[in-house]
C-alpha positions in Angstrom: 35.9 -219.0 84.0 37.7 -217.5 81.0 39.9 -220.0 79.1 43.2 -218.0 79.7 42.6 -218.0 83.5 41.6 -221.6 83.4 44.8 -222.6 81.8 47.1 -220.9 84.3 45.4 -220.7 87.6 46.6 -224.0 89.0 50.2 -222.9 88.5 49.7 -219.3 89.6 48.0 -220.4 92.9 50.7 -223.0 93.4 53.5 -220.4 93.0 51.8 -218.0 95.3 51.4 -220.8 97.9 55.1 -221.7 97.7 56.1 -218.1 98.0 53.9 -217.6 101.1 55.4 -220.8 102.6 58.9 -219.5 101.9 58.3 -215.9 103.0 56.5 -216.9 106.2 59.5 -219.1 107.1 57.2 -222.0 107.7 58.9 -225.4 108.5 58.2 -228.5 106.6 56.6 -231.0 109.1 59.1 -233.4 110.7 58.5 -237.1 110.4 57.8 -239.2 107.4 54.1 -239.8 107.8 53.2 -236.8 105.7 55.5 -238.0 102.9 53.8 -241.4 103.0 50.3 -239.8 102.9 51.5 -237.5 100.0 52.7 -240.5 98.0 49.4 -242.3 98.5 47.4 -239.2 97.6 49.5 -238.7 94.4 49.2 -242.3 93.5 45.4 -242.2 93.9 45.1 -239.1 91.8 47.4 -240.6 89.1 45.4 -243.9 89.0 42.1 -242.1 88.9 43.1 -239.7 86.2 44.8 -242.3 84.0 41.7 -244.5 84.2 39.5 -241.5 83.4 41.6 -240.6 80.4 41.5 -244.1 78.9 37.8 -244.3 79.5 37.2 -240.9 77.7 39.4 -241.9 74.8 37.6 -245.3 74.4 34.0 -243.9 74.6 31.9 -244.5 71.5 28.7 -243.2 70.1 27.4 -240.3 68.0 27.7 -237.7 70.8 31.2 -238.8 71.6 32.3 -238.6 68.0 30.9 -235.1 67.8 32.7 -234.2 71.1 36.0 -235.7 69.9 35.8 -233.4 66.8 35.5 -230.2 68.9 38.4 -228.1 70.2 37.5 -229.1 73.7 38.5 -232.7 73.4 42.2 -232.0 73.0 42.0 -229.4 75.7 40.4 -231.9 78.1 43.1 -234.5 77.3 45.8 -231.8 77.8 44.3 -231.0 81.3 44.2 -234.7 82.2 47.8 -235.2 81.1 49.0 -232.2 83.1 47.1 -233.5 86.2 48.6 -237.0 85.8 52.2 -235.6 85.4 51.7 -233.3 88.3 50.6 -236.1 90.5 53.5 -238.3 89.4 56.1 -235.6 90.0 54.5 -234.9 93.4 54.9 -238.6 94.3 58.5 -238.6 93.1 59.4 -235.5 95.2 57.6 -236.9 98.2 59.5 -240.2 97.7 62.7 -238.2 97.5 61.9 -236.7 100.9 62.6 -240.0 102.5 66.3 -239.6 101.6 66.6 -236.4 103.7 66.8 -236.1 107.5 63.2 -236.0 108.5 63.9 -233.4 111.2 65.9 -231.1 108.9 65.0 -231.3 105.2 66.8 -228.9 102.8 65.4 -225.3 102.9 64.0 -225.6 99.3 62.1 -228.8 99.9 59.1 -227.3 101.7 58.3 -224.7 99.1 58.8 -227.2 96.2 56.6 -229.7 97.9 53.9 -227.1 98.6 54.1 -226.0 94.9 53.8 -229.5 93.6 51.0 -230.4 96.1 48.9 -227.4 95.2 49.6 -228.0 91.5 48.4 -231.6 91.8 45.2 -230.7 93.7 44.4 -227.8 91.4 45.1 -229.5 88.1 43.0 -232.4 89.3 40.2 -230.0 90.2 40.5 -228.2 86.8 40.3 -231.5 84.8 37.4 -232.7 86.9 35.4 -229.5 86.6 35.9 -229.3 82.9 34.8 -232.8 82.4 31.7 -232.3 84.5 30.8 -229.1 82.6 31.2 -231.1 79.3 29.0 -233.9 80.5 26.4 -231.5 81.7 26.4 -229.6 78.4 26.0 -232.7 76.3 22.6 -233.5 77.7 
């Protein structure tokens, strides 16, 4: 995938998803179970990605030193940080949903939640796929 597309596709797809949700007049599910599940999912992603980032930064060895001196290392860290922040914001917005009437959340809440959920999933996928590609290419 070209680097320019790789950098923006999580946000582009998330915006399109939120627009489709909005234009189709879809309703955010009632009940708080989905919010609890979203907080759990976001927390798992955050924990996994933060652990992965600290492990990558701490890796030693000649191959790792060469990798850290390439332009891809800062890019991978950027992708990991974007995924972590996305998951944290998704958790916060999901937590904020508990303060609204579960049967009637604000009209903006659904599209924002969809945008952040898609961003979280896609930035996680992007960081994971870039890391796997780098690991495979280092052999």
